[in-house]
Structure formats: C-alpha cells, structure tokens
Residue frames as qw, qx, qy, qz and C-alpha x, y, z in Angstrom:
[[0.020, -0.875, -0.483, 0.001, 0.01, -0.03, 0.02],
 [0.316, -0.800, 0.065, 0.506, 2.82, 2.36, 0.87],
 [0.384, -0.124, 0.580, 0.707, 4.39, 1.93, -2.50],
 [0.187, 0.596, 0.645, 0.440, 1.22, 2.77, -4.25],
 [0.177, -0.920, -0.276, 0.213, 0.69, 5.79, -2.05],
 [0.407, -0.585, 0.286, 0.641, 4.25, 7.01, -2.83],
 [0.303, 0.159, 0.663, 0.666, 3.80, 6.56, -6.63],
 [0.048, 0.794, 0.587, 0.153, 0.42, 8.40, -6.43],
 [0.238, -0.902, -0.083, 0.351, 1.81, 11.40, -4.61],
 [0.467, -0.333, 0.453, 0.683, 4.96, 11.41, -6.89],
 [0.286, 0.458, 0.663, 0.518, 2.76, 11.53, -10.01],
 [0.060, -0.908, -0.416, -0.003, 0.76, 14.39, -8.53],
 [0.359, -0.764, 0.154, 0.514, 3.93, 16.37, -7.65],
 [0.463, -0.100, 0.585, 0.658, 5.54, 15.73, -10.94],
 [0.226, 0.638, 0.640, 0.364, 2.51, 16.80, -12.98],
 [0.132, -0.961, -0.226, 0.092, 2.25, 20.00, -11.12],
 [0.485, -0.587, 0.292, 0.579, 5.98, 20.65, -11.23],
 [0.424, 0.140, 0.606, 0.658, 6.18, 20.23, -15.00],
 [0.133, 0.794, 0.517, 0.291, 3.17, 22.43, -15.54],
 [0.290, -0.920, -0.057, 0.256, 4.52, 25.23, -13.29],
 [0.521, -0.406, 0.418, 0.624, 8.06, 25.03, -14.73],
 [0.388, 0.360, 0.627, 0.572, 6.86, 25.05, -18.27],
 [0.060, 0.879, 0.449, 0.148, 4.40, 27.87, -17.70],
 [0.294, -0.889, 0.045, 0.349, 6.76, 30.18, -15.86],
 [0.524, -0.289, 0.498, 0.627, 9.56, 29.47, -18.29],
 [0.332, 0.530, 0.623, 0.470, 7.40, 30.12, -21.34],
 [0.106, -0.940, -0.319, 0.063, 6.27, 33.37, -19.70],
 [0.424, -0.743, 0.212, 0.473, 9.75, 34.56, -19.07],
 [0.492, -0.025, 0.619, 0.611, 11.03, 33.52, -22.46],
 [0.242, 0.757, 0.545, 0.266, 8.17, 35.39, -24.15],
 [0.174, -0.965, -0.067, 0.184, 9.11, 38.56, -22.42],
 [0.485, -0.493, 0.461, 0.556, 12.78, 38.06, -23.41],
 [0.477, 0.334, 0.643, 0.499, 11.80, 37.40, -27.04],
 [0.139, 0.900, 0.392, 0.132, 9.70, 40.58, -27.19],
 [0.319, -0.888, 0.097, 0.316, 12.45, 42.65, -25.65],
 [0.400, -0.484, 0.600, 0.495, 15.14, 41.28, -27.85],
 [0.711, 0.549, 0.422, -0.117, 13.04, 41.02, -31.05],
 [0.387, 0.889, -0.204, -0.134, 15.17, 43.32, -33.17],
 [0.109, -0.667, 0.734, 0.075, 18.57, 41.77, -32.29],
 [0.643, 0.001, 0.764, -0.050, 17.14, 38.22, -32.85],
 [0.676, 0.597, 0.432, 0.024, 15.83, 39.02, -36.31],
 [0.019, 0.873, -0.272, -0.403, 18.77, 41.25, -37.26],
 [0.225, -0.400, 0.803, 0.381, 20.83, 38.49, -38.99],
 [0.073, -0.180, -0.890, -0.413, 17.94, 36.48, -40.49],
 [0.436, 0.022, 0.135, -0.889, 14.46, 38.02, -40.66],
 [0.590, -0.122, -0.729, -0.325, 12.65, 34.74, -39.98],
 [0.632, -0.520, 0.160, -0.552, 10.49, 33.74, -37.25],
 [0.931, -0.056, -0.340, 0.124, 12.34, 30.39, -37.03],
 [0.364, 0.435, -0.441, 0.696, 15.01, 32.50, -35.32],
 [0.460, -0.478, 0.232, -0.712, 12.55, 33.25, -32.58],
 [0.959, -0.180, -0.111, -0.189, 11.82, 29.56, -32.02],
 [0.765, 0.248, -0.413, 0.427, 15.58, 28.81, -32.01],
 [0.009, 0.498, -0.413, 0.763, 16.18, 31.57, -29.41],
 [0.684, -0.403, 0.110, -0.598, 13.37, 30.31, -27.27],
 [0.965, -0.015, -0.261, -0.010, 14.66, 26.69, -27.35],
 [0.616, 0.322, -0.432, 0.574, 18.11, 27.74, -26.41],
 [0.150, -0.480, 0.331, -0.799, 17.01, 29.97, -23.62],
 [0.793, -0.365, -0.283, -0.398, 14.59, 27.32, -22.13],
 [0.798, -0.108, -0.488, 0.336, 17.25, 25.25, -20.29],
 [0.322, 0.212, -0.363, 0.849, 18.70, 28.32, -18.59],
 [0.438, -0.363, 0.033, -0.822, 15.27, 29.69, -17.50],
 [0.854, -0.257, -0.392, -0.226, 14.16, 26.30, -16.39],
 [0.649, 0.022, -0.534, 0.542, 17.28, 25.86, -14.22],
 [0.011, 0.316, -0.258, 0.913, 16.52, 29.18, -12.52],
 [0.612, -0.228, 0.054, -0.755, 12.93, 28.22, -11.62],
 [0.596, 0.038, -0.799, -0.074, 13.54, 24.47, -11.09],
 [0.260, -0.123, -0.804, 0.520, 13.62, 24.48, -7.30],
 [0.303, 0.110, 0.238, -0.916, 10.85, 27.11, -7.03],
 [0.631, 0.049, -0.474, -0.612, 8.67, 24.97, -9.21],
 [0.540, -0.030, -0.833, 0.114, 9.28, 21.99, -7.13],
 [0.041, -0.078, -0.612, 0.786, 8.45, 23.88, -3.93],
 [0.508, 0.093, 0.029, -0.856, 5.13, 25.13, -5.27],
 [0.657, 0.032, -0.646, -0.388, 4.27, 21.71, -6.69],
 [0.388, -0.095, -0.846, 0.352, 4.82, 20.01, -3.27],
 [0.142, 0.148, 0.475, -0.856, 2.89, 22.64, -1.34],
 [0.547, 0.134, -0.226, -0.795, 0.03, 22.62, -3.84],
 [0.585, -0.017, -0.795, -0.159, -0.16, 18.86, -3.81],
 [0.224, -0.135, -0.779, 0.570, -0.36, 18.82, 0.00],
 [0.300, 0.170, 0.184, -0.920, -2.96, 21.61, -0.02],
 [0.588, 0.074, -0.481, -0.646, -5.03, 19.66, -2.59],
 [0.505, -0.060, -0.858, 0.076, -4.82, 16.44, -0.61],
 [0.056, -0.200, -0.665, 0.718, -5.88, 18.21, 2.55],
 [0.393, 0.116, -0.064, -0.910, -8.76, 20.01, 0.71],
 [0.686, 0.012, -0.562, -0.463, -10.10, 16.65, -0.47],
 [0.708, -0.468, 0.368, -0.379, -9.63, 15.14, 3.05],
 [0.910, 0.258, -0.320, 0.055, -7.16, 12.54, 1.71],
 [0.205, 0.573, -0.629, 0.484, -4.38, 13.44, 4.25],
 [0.616, -0.385, 0.433, -0.534, -6.33, 12.13, 7.27],
 [0.986, 0.060, 0.044, -0.148, -6.66, 8.49, 5.74],
 [0.638, 0.541, -0.459, 0.299, -2.97, 8.56, 4.97],
 [0.094, -0.503, 0.639, -0.575, -2.04, 9.17, 8.66],
 [0.788, -0.187, 0.302, -0.503, -4.80, 6.83, 9.79],
 [0.926, 0.268, -0.265, -0.037, -3.17, 4.06, 7.68],
 [0.845, -0.449, 0.054, 0.286, -0.10, 4.31, 9.91],
 [0.615, 0.538, 0.009, 0.576, 2.10, 6.43, 7.71],
 [0.416, -0.749, -0.136, 0.498, 4.48, 8.79, 9.34],
 [0.225, 0.933, -0.158, -0.232, 6.18, 11.92, 7.86],
 [0.313, -0.600, 0.691, 0.254, 9.45, 9.96, 7.76],
 [0.583, 0.170, 0.782, 0.140, 7.91, 7.10, 5.84],
 [0.458, 0.831, 0.290, -0.124, 6.27, 9.48, 3.47],
 [0.025, 0.862, -0.419, -0.283, 9.75, 11.08, 2.82],
 [0.439, -0.278, 0.823, 0.228, 11.24, 7.63, 2.15],
 [0.590, 0.512, 0.625, -0.005, 8.43, 7.01, -0.40],
 [0.399, 0.909, 0.112, -0.029, 9.23, 10.22, -2.22],
 [0.475, -0.645, 0.439, 0.407, 13.06, 9.99, -1.84],
 [0.624, 0.095, 0.607, 0.483, 13.54, 8.38, -5.21],
 [0.303, 0.847, 0.355, 0.257, 11.69, 11.30, -6.94],
 [0.230, -0.953, 0.130, 0.151, 13.91, 13.74, -4.97],
 [0.618, -0.392, 0.524, 0.435, 17.03, 11.95, -5.90],
 [0.557, 0.406, 0.581, 0.434, 16.11, 11.82, -9.62],
 [0.120, 0.954, 0.239, 0.137, 15.16, 15.48, -9.61],
 [0.429, -0.802, 0.270, 0.316, 18.46, 16.41, -7.95],
 [0.591, -0.106, 0.589, 0.542, 20.33, 14.59, -10.76],
 [0.401, 0.676, 0.503, 0.360, 18.17, 16.30, -13.41],
 [0.109, -0.989, -0.051, 0.080, 18.91, 19.63, -11.84],
 [0.543, -0.578, 0.435, 0.427, 22.62, 18.85, -11.76],
 [0.583, 0.266, 0.616, 0.459, 22.52, 17.70, -15.44],
 [0.227, 0.886, 0.369, 0.168, 20.70, 20.84, -16.42],
 [0.211, -0.959, 0.136, 0.134, 23.20, 23.17, -14.71],
 [0.563, -0.536, 0.528, 0.341, 26.30, 21.24, -15.45],
 [0.493, 0.057, 0.740, 0.455, 25.83, 20.13, -19.04],
 [0.294, 0.689, 0.618, 0.240, 22.82, 21.58, -20.86],
 [0.039, -0.965, -0.160, 0.202, 23.01, 25.21, -19.73],
 [0.354, -0.623, 0.405, 0.567, 26.74, 25.67, -20.45],
 [0.435, 0.150, 0.715, 0.526, 26.27, 24.20, -23.95],
 [0.203, 0.799, 0.544, 0.155, 23.26, 26.46, -24.77],
 [0.213, -0.911, 0.002, 0.352, 25.01, 29.54, -23.40],
 [0.442, -0.345, 0.545, 0.623, 27.97, 28.92, -25.54],
 [0.341, 0.411, 0.690, 0.488, 25.79, 28.82, -28.66],
 [0.011, -0.911, -0.412, -0.009, 23.97, 31.96, -27.62],
 [0.374, -0.754, 0.166, 0.514, 27.22, 33.74, -26.91],
 [0.396, -0.090, 0.620, 0.671, 28.50, 32.93, -30.33],
 [0.185, 0.658, 0.650, 0.332, 25.22, 34.12, -31.82],
 [0.270, -0.077, -0.175, 0.944, 25.37, 37.28, -29.87],
 [0.253, -0.573, -0.495, -0.602, 21.74, 38.16, -29.37],
 [0.551, -0.755, -0.273, -0.226, 20.12, 40.05, -26.46],
 [0.538, -0.808, 0.240, -0.018, 22.09, 40.00, -23.24],
 [0.862, -0.126, 0.349, 0.345, 24.70, 37.71, -24.95],
 [0.500, 0.818, 0.029, 0.285, 25.78, 40.43, -27.34],
 [0.238, -0.885, 0.377, -0.135, 28.07, 41.83, -24.71],
 [0.788, -0.354, 0.498, 0.077, 29.66, 38.45, -24.17],
 [0.809, 0.422, 0.302, 0.277, 30.32, 37.95, -27.80],
 [0.242, 0.920, -0.134, 0.279, 31.94, 41.36, -28.07],
 [0.494, -0.736, 0.456, -0.072, 34.10, 40.64, -24.98],
 [0.852, -0.092, 0.492, 0.154, 35.12, 37.22, -26.45],
 [0.723, 0.576, 0.272, 0.269, 35.79, 38.42, -30.01],
 [0.128, 0.975, -0.147, 0.107, 37.66, 41.59, -29.42],
 [0.815, 0.176, -0.288, 0.471, 41.43, 41.45, -29.38],
 [0.202, -0.899, 0.120, -0.371, 41.97, 43.52, -26.34],
 [0.083, 0.604, -0.685, 0.398, 44.48, 43.33, -23.53],
 [0.856, -0.299, -0.417, -0.058, 44.67, 40.13, -21.38],
 [0.149, -0.687, 0.514, -0.491, 45.86, 40.71, -17.82],
 [0.877, -0.150, -0.456, 0.033, 47.23, 37.76, -15.72],
 [0.332, -0.781, 0.432, -0.304, 48.97, 37.21, -12.46],
 [0.877, 0.091, -0.438, 0.177, 51.67, 34.75, -11.50],
 [0.605, -0.302, -0.407, 0.615, 52.78, 35.00, -7.88],
 [0.175, -0.677, -0.148, 0.700, 53.95, 38.67, -7.35],
 [0.190, -0.112, 0.540, 0.813, 54.19, 39.18, -11.16],
 [0.476, 0.620, 0.386, -0.489, 51.60, 40.93, -13.23],
 [0.344, -0.075, 0.694, 0.628, 51.48, 40.20, -16.96],
 [0.477, 0.634, 0.160, -0.587, 49.81, 42.00, -19.84],
 [0.439, 0.054, 0.758, 0.479, 49.48, 40.22, -23.25],
 [0.267, 0.361, -0.175, -0.876, 48.15, 42.04, -26.30],
 [0.755, 0.236, -0.328, -0.517, 47.06, 38.89, -27.98],
 [0.453, -0.234, 0.848, -0.149, 46.74, 35.08, -27.40],
 [0.337, 0.111, -0.777, -0.520, 45.94, 32.22, -29.70],
 [0.732, -0.274, -0.296, -0.549, 42.75, 30.08, -29.34],
 [0.856, -0.141, -0.483, 0.120, 44.62, 27.24, -27.56],
 [0.421, -0.886, 0.142, -0.131, 46.41, 29.68, -25.14],
 [0.899, -0.137, 0.134, 0.394, 49.80, 28.37, -26.13],
 [0.508, 0.267, 0.144, 0.806, 51.18, 31.53, -27.71],
 [0.127, -0.875, -0.297, 0.362, 51.18, 35.13, -26.52],
 [0.499, 0.442, 0.177, 0.724, 52.24, 38.33, -28.32],
 [0.018, 0.647, -0.065, 0.760, 53.14, 41.93, -27.26],
 [0.720, -0.498, -0.470, 0.112, 53.81, 41.01, -23.65],
 [0.036, 0.658, -0.415, 0.627, 54.90, 43.18, -20.63],
 [0.736, -0.334, -0.564, 0.168, 55.81, 41.45, -17.37],
 [0.177, -0.781, 0.200, -0.565, 55.73, 43.61, -14.31],
 [0.720, -0.078, -0.611, 0.319, 57.92, 42.02, -11.69],
 [0.364, -0.773, 0.110, -0.507, 57.34, 43.15, -8.05],
 [0.210, 0.274, -0.803, 0.486, 58.96, 42.46, -4.69],
 [0.270, -0.342, -0.863, 0.254, 57.15, 41.14, -1.63],
 [0.015, -0.483, -0.405, 0.776, 55.92, 44.62, -0.76],
 [0.454, 0.704, 0.543, -0.055, 54.40, 45.14, -4.17],
 [0.003, 0.820, -0.237, -0.521, 57.02, 47.70, -5.47],
 [0.824, 0.566, -0.023, -0.013, 57.99, 47.33, -9.15],
 [0.620, -0.535, 0.425, 0.384, 61.50, 45.93, -9.59],
 [0.157, -0.317, 0.633, 0.689, 61.63, 45.50, -13.35],
 [0.673, 0.508, 0.120, -0.524, 59.71, 45.40, -16.60],
 [0.413, -0.149, 0.809, 0.390, 60.18, 42.65, -19.16],
 [0.572, 0.537, -0.024, -0.620, 58.99, 43.48, -22.61],
 [0.472, -0.077, 0.851, 0.216, 58.48, 40.44, -24.84],
 [0.352, 0.250, -0.453, -0.780, 57.56, 40.30, -28.49],
 [0.799, -0.059, -0.362, -0.476, 56.08, 36.82, -28.28],
 [0.372, -0.379, 0.782, -0.328, 55.99, 33.76, -25.96],
 [0.703, 0.126, -0.605, -0.353, 55.56, 30.06, -26.56],
 [0.673, -0.430, 0.488, -0.352, 54.49, 27.52, -24.04],
 [0.714, 0.358, -0.599, -0.056, 56.64, 24.34, -24.40],
 [0.643, -0.028, -0.714, 0.276, 56.94, 21.41, -22.08],
 [0.497, -0.684, -0.503, 0.178, 55.07, 23.14, -19.25],
 [0.365, -0.570, -0.066, 0.733, 57.05, 26.44, -19.36],
 [0.359, 0.913, 0.179, -0.078, 57.05, 29.69, -21.29],
 [0.629, -0.059, 0.269, 0.727, 59.89, 30.51, -23.69],
 [0.126, 0.901, 0.166, -0.381, 60.12, 34.25, -24.32],
 [0.664, 0.297, 0.337, 0.598, 61.44, 35.66, -27.53],
 [0.229, 0.572, 0.111, 0.780, 62.88, 39.17, -28.28],
 [0.531, -0.705, -0.428, 0.193, 63.18, 40.20, -24.72],
 [0.206, 0.601, -0.190, 0.748, 64.05, 43.68, -23.34],
 [0.580, -0.565, -0.518, 0.275, 64.49, 43.99, -19.50],
 [0.002, -0.692, 0.105, -0.715, 64.22, 47.36, -17.82],
 [0.573, -0.265, -0.634, 0.446, 65.39, 47.39, -14.20],
 [0.288, -0.909, -0.302, 0.003, 64.44, 49.83, -11.35],
 [0.552, -0.586, 0.157, 0.573, 68.01, 50.68, -10.70],
 [0.342, 0.870, -0.127, -0.332, 69.69, 53.18, -13.00],
 [0.467, -0.296, 0.740, 0.383, 71.46, 50.57, -15.25],
 [0.313, 0.294, -0.564, -0.705, 71.24, 50.07, -19.02],
 [0.855, 0.136, 0.199, -0.458, 68.40, 47.85, -20.21],
 [0.344, -0.316, 0.865, 0.182, 69.24, 44.33, -21.32],
 [0.712, 0.368, -0.226, -0.554, 68.29, 42.63, -24.54],
 [0.445, -0.215, 0.869, -0.006, 67.93, 38.83, -24.96],
 [0.366, 0.116, -0.689, -0.614, 66.96, 36.68, -27.82],
 [0.670, -0.304, -0.622, -0.269, 65.30, 34.15, -25.66],
 [0.130, -0.367, 0.616, -0.685, 64.41, 33.77, -21.91],
 [0.444, -0.307, -0.840, -0.053, 62.71, 31.01, -19.95],
 [0.366, -0.507, 0.102, -0.774, 60.05, 32.45, -17.70],
 [0.248, 0.099, -0.893, 0.361, 60.14, 30.88, -14.32],
 [0.401, -0.020, 0.382, -0.832, 56.73, 32.00, -13.08],
 [0.243, 0.288, 0.926, -0.032, 53.64, 29.64, -12.97],
 [0.301, 0.379, -0.027, -0.875, 51.52, 31.10, -15.62],
 [0.238, 0.312, 0.900, 0.190, 48.49, 29.46, -17.32],
 [0.298, 0.213, -0.069, -0.928, 46.04, 31.08, -19.61],
 [0.612, 0.341, 0.619, -0.355, 42.48, 29.82, -20.34],
 [0.311, 0.209, 0.731, 0.571, 41.64, 28.67, -23.83],
 [0.127, -0.075, -0.223, -0.964, 39.58, 31.02, -25.90],
 [0.416, -0.395, -0.732, -0.367, 36.45, 29.02, -25.24],
 [0.539, -0.655, -0.502, 0.171, 36.51, 29.82, -21.53],
 [0.421, 0.185, -0.176, 0.870, 38.34, 33.19, -21.50],
 [0.310, -0.668, -0.158, -0.658, 35.32, 34.99, -20.15],
 [0.254, 0.160, -0.759, 0.577, 35.84, 33.09, -16.94],
 [0.596, -0.288, 0.046, -0.749, 32.13, 33.05, -15.89],
 [0.068, -0.199, 0.948, -0.239, 31.89, 30.10, -13.40],
 [0.588, 0.237, 0.527, -0.565, 28.09, 29.83, -13.54],
 [0.752, 0.512, -0.125, -0.396, 28.35, 28.83, -17.17],
 [0.235, 0.535, -0.811, -0.022, 31.02, 26.09, -16.66],
 [0.880, -0.135, -0.430, -0.148, 30.66, 22.39, -16.23],
 [0.740, -0.656, 0.150, 0.003, 32.00, 20.85, -13.02],
 [0.858, 0.038, 0.148, 0.491, 35.16, 19.55, -14.85],
 [0.412, 0.635, 0.042, 0.652, 36.02, 22.97, -16.17],
 [0.437, -0.847, 0.053, -0.297, 35.48, 24.51, -12.69],
 [0.865, -0.415, 0.171, 0.223, 38.01, 21.97, -11.34],
 [0.711, 0.365, 0.142, 0.585, 40.37, 22.86, -14.22],
 [0.068, 0.820, -0.011, 0.568, 40.19, 26.53, -13.32],
 [0.652, -0.741, 0.114, -0.116, 40.74, 25.78, -9.67],
 [0.897, -0.108, 0.167, 0.396, 43.81, 23.68, -10.43],
 [0.547, 0.362, 0.145, 0.740, 45.23, 26.61, -12.49],
 [0.249, -0.397, -0.323, 0.822, 44.48, 29.32, -9.90],
 [0.299, 0.780, 0.434, -0.337, 41.67, 30.79, -12.09],
 [0.609, 0.416, 0.334, 0.586, 44.14, 31.67, -14.91],
 [0.243, -0.158, -0.103, 0.952, 44.28, 35.13, -13.42],
 [0.167, -0.460, -0.503, -0.712, 40.71, 35.96, -14.71],
 [0.564, -0.656, -0.102, -0.492, 39.11, 35.76, -11.28],
 [0.241, -0.526, 0.734, -0.355, 40.32, 34.74, -7.77],
 [0.322, 0.093, -0.937, -0.101, 40.47, 31.02, -7.41],
 [0.149, 0.183, 0.803, -0.548, 38.00, 31.02, -4.50],
 [0.532, 0.277, -0.022, -0.800, 35.26, 32.16, -6.82],
 [0.637, 0.191, -0.652, -0.364, 35.47, 28.90, -8.76],
 [0.209, 0.012, -0.927, 0.310, 35.81, 26.89, -5.61],
 [0.366, 0.177, 0.483, -0.775, 32.53, 28.43, -4.34],
 [0.693, 0.280, -0.208, -0.632, 30.66, 27.49, -7.52],
 [0.430, 0.236, -0.870, -0.046, 32.29, 24.05, -7.53],
 [0.014, 0.091, 0.843, -0.530, 30.94, 23.32, -3.98],
 [0.466, 0.281, 0.255, -0.799, 27.58, 24.96, -4.80],
 [0.601, 0.252, -0.542, -0.530, 27.07, 22.77, -7.92],
 [0.378, 0.025, -0.920, 0.100, 27.56, 19.65, -5.83],
 [0.111, 0.137, 0.688, -0.704, 25.47, 20.91, -2.96],
 [0.509, 0.209, -0.093, -0.830, 22.54, 21.62, -5.33],
 [0.427, 0.037, -0.869, -0.246, 22.20, 17.91, -5.87],
 [0.176, -0.252, -0.851, 0.426, 20.57, 17.63, -2.39],
 [0.212, 0.047, 0.102, -0.971, 18.28, 20.68, -2.80],
 [0.571, -0.117, -0.478, -0.657, 15.23, 18.96, -4.41],
 [0.578, -0.238, -0.771, 0.121, 15.27, 16.18, -1.84],
 [0.225, -0.228, -0.551, 0.771, 15.45, 18.67, 1.08],
 [0.354, -0.040, -0.109, -0.928, 12.64, 20.83, -0.45],
 [0.661, -0.240, -0.608, -0.367, 10.45, 17.67, -0.40],
 [0.523, -0.199, -0.713, 0.423, 11.62, 16.93, 3.15],
 [0.015, 0.063, 0.326, -0.943, 10.73, 20.38, 4.44],
 [0.450, -0.086, -0.258, -0.850, 7.23, 20.25, 2.95],
 [0.556, -0.195, -0.791, -0.165, 6.06, 16.86, 4.10],
 [0.247, -0.250, -0.721, 0.597, 5.87, 17.65, 7.86],
 [0.217, 0.035, 0.046, -0.974, 3.58, 20.53, 7.04],
 [0.532, -0.196, -0.646, -0.512, 0.85, 17.98, 6.08],
 [0.316, -0.222, -0.827, 0.409, 0.63, 16.89, 9.68],
 [0.132, 0.155, 0.261, -0.944, -1.28, 20.15, 10.25],
 [0.448, -0.032, -0.503, -0.738, -4.04, 18.87, 8.01],
 [0.267, -0.215, -0.919, 0.197, -5.07, 16.45, 10.70],
 [0.027, 0.480, 0.556, -0.678, -7.02, 19.24, 12.15],
 [0.298, 0.612, 0.613, 0.401, -8.15, 20.65, 8.78],
 [0.011, 0.942, 0.332, 0.051, -8.90, 24.21, 7.81],
 [0.375, -0.793, 0.212, 0.431, -5.43, 25.57, 7.86],
 [0.777, 0.447, 0.280, 0.343, -4.61, 25.47, 4.14],
 [0.250, 0.922, -0.054, 0.290, -3.46, 29.05, 3.94],
 [0.420, -0.813, 0.404, -0.016, -1.04, 28.89, 6.86],
 [0.825, -0.099, 0.488, 0.268, 0.54, 25.64, 5.49],
 [0.610, 0.682, 0.218, 0.340, 0.83, 27.29, 1.97],
 [0.002, 0.958, -0.190, 0.215, 2.45, 30.51, 3.44],
 [0.662, -0.616, 0.417, 0.088, 4.76, 28.48, 5.68],
 [0.829, 0.161, 0.409, 0.345, 6.07, 26.33, 2.78],
 [0.486, 0.775, 0.129, 0.383, 6.57, 29.33, 0.50],
 [0.262, -0.938, 0.179, -0.136, 8.21, 31.38, 3.29],
 [0.754, -0.438, 0.436, 0.223, 10.75, 28.65, 4.05],
 [0.768, 0.366, 0.357, 0.386, 11.53, 28.29, 0.32],
 [0.299, 0.880, 0.058, 0.364, 11.96, 31.85, -0.39],
 [0.476, -0.834, 0.278, -0.019, 14.06, 32.32, 2.74],
 [0.807, -0.156, 0.437, 0.366, 16.39, 29.58, 1.41],
 [0.623, 0.597, 0.276, 0.424, 16.68, 31.26, -1.96],
 [0.025, -0.971, 0.074, -0.227, 17.55, 34.57, -0.37],
 [0.619, -0.693, 0.363, 0.065, 20.10, 33.06, 1.91],
 [0.845, 0.125, 0.379, 0.356, 21.56, 31.02, -0.83],
 [0.440, 0.798, 0.113, 0.397, 22.15, 34.24, -2.87],
 [0.273, -0.915, 0.244, -0.167, 23.73, 35.99, 0.10],
 [0.804, -0.401, 0.398, 0.183, 25.96, 33.01, 0.87],
 [0.778, 0.400, 0.272, 0.400, 27.07, 32.92, -2.80],
 [0.196, 0.922, -0.017, 0.334, 27.80, 36.64, -2.80],
 [0.442, -0.818, 0.362, -0.065, 29.96, 36.55, 0.47],
 [0.883, -0.110, 0.394, 0.231, 31.68, 33.44, -0.83],
 [0.646, 0.612, 0.185, 0.417, 32.72, 35.15, -4.08],
 [0.047, -0.937, 0.152, -0.311, 33.94, 38.13, -2.07],
 [0.626, 0.272, -0.607, 0.407, 36.13, 35.79, -0.07],
 [0.357, -0.572, 0.320, -0.666, 34.56, 36.71, 3.29],
 [0.797, -0.267, 0.456, -0.293, 33.95, 33.09, 4.16],
 [0.349, -0.305, 0.842, 0.276, 35.62, 29.81, 3.12],
 [0.394, 0.176, -0.598, -0.675, 34.46, 28.46, -0.30],
 [0.297, -0.133, -0.944, -0.049, 33.19, 25.21, 1.06],
 [0.010, 0.374, 0.675, -0.636, 31.15, 26.96, 3.72],
 [0.354, 0.359, -0.058, -0.861, 29.46, 29.34, 1.22],
 [0.398, 0.103, -0.757, -0.507, 28.68, 26.36, -1.03],
 [0.423, -0.188, -0.886, 0.017, 27.20, 24.02, 1.66],
 [0.023, 0.104, 0.566, -0.817, 25.87, 26.28, 4.37],
 [0.524, 0.039, -0.041, -0.850, 22.52, 27.09, 2.75],
 [0.704, -0.026, -0.650, -0.285, 21.82, 23.32, 2.07],
 [0.363, -0.019, -0.796, 0.484, 22.93, 22.46, 5.64],
 [0.211, 0.063, 0.382, -0.898, 20.54, 25.09, 7.10],
 [0.658, 0.018, -0.325, -0.679, 17.67, 23.70, 4.94],
 [0.618, -0.002, -0.784, 0.048, 18.44, 20.24, 6.27],
 [0.155, -0.050, -0.690, 0.705, 18.28, 21.57, 9.82],
 [0.444, 0.027, 0.103, -0.890, 14.94, 23.25, 9.26],
 [0.707, 0.016, -0.574, -0.413, 13.63, 20.03, 7.78],
 [0.460, -0.060, -0.814, 0.350, 14.86, 18.09, 10.87],
 [0.113, 0.064, 0.500, -0.856, 13.23, 20.62, 13.22],
 [0.595, 0.011, -0.205, -0.777, 9.99, 20.18, 11.31],
 [0.677, 0.005, -0.720, -0.154, 10.13, 16.48, 11.70],
 [0.261, -0.032, -0.748, 0.609, 10.77, 16.66, 15.37],
 [0.318, 0.063, 0.248, -0.913, 7.79, 19.00, 15.76],
 [0.667, 0.015, -0.473, -0.575, 5.61, 16.68, 13.62],
 [0.517, -0.078, -0.832, 0.184, 6.47, 13.76, 15.98],
 [0.002, 0.085, 0.583, -0.808, 5.31, 15.89, 18.93],
 [0.498, 0.089, -0.104, -0.856, 2.08, 16.77, 17.09],
 [0.689, 0.006, -0.639, -0.344, 1.34, 13.16, 16.29]]
C-alpha cells in the first residue's frame, strides 16, 4: 500500500511541477523574445530564429525556476490532498512523515540529478551557442570574447599584460611582465615580442629587460619564464563560473583561475554545484511535515504560506551565501554548503515538531 501511495503522490507532484516550470519558463522567455526581437531578427528576418532563441533559452530559464517549481508543486499537492480530506486517511493508515519522505525520496534523488545535469551540461552548452550568436544580453559576451583587447594575468607577485593570445592559449604576443617584490613595489619590466608554451614552461622571444636601478636595459633573444603562468583557452576566456561544467570549474581551480578571477570564486561554484544535488530532496523533506497540520483541517493558507516562506528564505540566503563566498569573506566550502545544511536543519526541526504533534 505504501508503495502505491508513494507513486500516487509522486505523480501528482511531477505533474504540477512540470506544469509550473513550463508555464513560468514560457512566460519569461516570451518577455525576453519581445524585448530582444530586433536583435534576434537582425541577421535573419525569419520567425524560425525566434523559435531557435526560445529553445536555447529554455534550459537556462528552467534551471533558475527548477527549485521554485518543485516547492510550489509540493505545497500545492499537500494543499489539494488536505482540501479533499485525503491526508487524514494517509495518517490513519499508519504512515509517518518519515515514511512518506522515504516514499518520495527516489523522486527527490532523480530530480536532484536532473537539476545537476541541467546546470552542469545543458545550460553551459546552450549559453555557448547563444554567446556565439550574440543576441540580447549575450551580445556583450560575444563582443568581449571576440575583441582582441589586452589580457591581464597574475603569476605570484608578477603581473602580466598580453596584447594577443591564440585560441589554445599556447602563444602570446606583445607582452609586458611587471615584476614586483614582496611589498608590491615594481622591480623590473620585461617587454616580450612573443612567448611560446613548451613542455610546461614559457619560452620568451625578443626580450628587453628594464630594471628599477639606473642601469642600462638588457636585450635577450630568448628567456625562460620561471613564473607559474597558465592562460585559459579562448572558449573559456570570459571566466564565468556559472556557465562552466564541473570539470571545467575544477580545471580553473587547479590553474588558480588563470588570473581571470580569484580562485576562491571557482571553488565556491564548484561546491555549490555539488550541494545543489541535495536541494530537491530537502525541499520535499521540508514540505512533508507541514501536512501533519491537515489532521485538524482548515489551515490550508497557513501551510501554504509556511512552505513558500521557508522556500523563499532559502533562496535569499543562498544568494547571500554565494555573494559573500565570491567576495572571499567566508571559506568556499562553507559558502557552497551552508544554505543546504541550514535547509536540512530546518527540515529536521519540522520532523521533530511533527512527531510531537502526532
């Protein structure tokens, strides 16, 4: 019986979740299409382009509203069951909130994996296509990626400026290396015509060295650069962690962010991406104890408001935690896992209260 009950509630939640997610996503995409209509039709005046843009934007919009859709679906399902007086027979059959959570746990795990796949694989792929297309808000990213502007990097105390880099980030041109001491004072400038990465090190060509001391500058045909310097390939030179798969986040962490952003920014997003695997299951866990209140009936509105309040509080705190983590005010692992941990503690408190009520 419990298996049948779990499948029934899972179907109800999934049906409402898909309806909410699709409806909200279509509404937001429609607004985006209308606001970016001119830029979408600029290259090809065909309404096929509008459909293409909508399909490419759907994964990104769906990822944003995924957890919110699940929260509303769970709350609405419990409200509907209570309104039809179906919650009381469930508790009368001997089911407990913990048993109901175990029944719905497979759905929570699958939805967590779906959210991870959406954020880690599908969204980065579609964002890459939209950035190359350069429509709407992605026009700025295309301009930033395509222009041959200066590239600034950091290796230890050294600051490096390159005028140009190839797509694979193995060659640099028009380079200036600003060497500094431990106090940050400039000790010398190294002007380089071109640099080639070979066997894990940079070989500099046509080098001119200017020292802080009043001595003549030095010219060298070649010079091996001893600093640990890595440059991201052209595909990821924007350095936006929210648009990277987990493997690329790890690659940026291992290479100290390539000088594009502080390494802790990528560490925060790496932890956050993994932590989000648990969010759908915890959202389900938070909502289930609220159904215990339906034993007394007539409190649909309070339960609805409690569920939505808890959910939106989590979203706000998650955003704050992400911001302070990117600023380096807290450790990266703490910024990534603290919101999920607090949501789990809230869920545990609700279950303890539900046991006292029962």
